[in-house]
C-alpha positions in Angstrom: 149.1 97.7 90.6 149.3 94.8 93.0 149.8 97.2 95.9 146.7 99.1 94.8 144.7 95.9 94.8 146.0 95.1 98.3 145.0 98.5 99.6 141.5 98.1 98.1 140.9 95.1 100.3 141.6 97.0 103.6 138.5 97.7 105.6 137.1 101.2 105.1 139.1 101.9 102.0 137.3 103.2 98.9 139.0 103.1 95.5 138.0 104.3 92.2 139.2 105.0 88.7 139.1 108.7 87.9 138.3 110.4 84.6 142.0 110.5 83.8 142.2 106.7 84.0 144.3 106.7 87.2 143.2 104.6 90.1 143.1 106.3 93.5 142.6 105.1 97.0 140.2 107.4 98.8 141.1 107.3 102.5 141.0 110.9 103.5 138.0 112.7 105.0 137.2 116.4 104.9 134.8 118.3 107.0 133.9 121.9 106.2 131.9 124.4 108.1 129.8 126.7 105.8 127.5 129.6 106.3 123.9 129.1 105.4 124.5 131.2 102.3 127.5 129.2 101.2 125.6 125.9 101.7 122.7 127.2 99.7 125.1 128.2 96.9 126.7 124.8 96.9 123.4 123.0 96.9 122.0 125.1 94.1 125.1 124.5 92.0 125.0 120.8 92.6 121.3 120.6 91.6 121.9 122.6 88.5 125.0 120.6 87.5 123.4 117.3 88.6 126.5 116.5 90.7 127.0 115.6 94.3 128.7 118.0 96.7 131.6 115.6 96.9 132.1 115.6 93.1 131.9 119.4 92.9 134.4 119.9 95.7 136.7 117.2 94.4 136.6 118.8 90.9 137.5 122.2 92.3 140.4 120.8 94.3 141.7 119.1 91.2 141.5 122.4 89.3 143.9 123.9 91.9 146.7 121.8 90.3 146.4 124.0 87.2 146.1 127.2 89.1 149.1 126.6 91.3 151.3 125.1 88.6 152.1 122.2 90.9 
């Protein structure tokens, strides 16, 4: 826990507590190139679900854990 708090003080580091109660340091960045159609699908879904693109993509990535049996 102390190391986590030390990491949170580093410049440019974002930390949060997830729905599972675990604290995570968010220090990775992802850039994705989409077609216009893919972007429209994502934006439509985000509006309908009242979620940000980041939240939707992060939730999908987390769902891969169950699919891959990692």
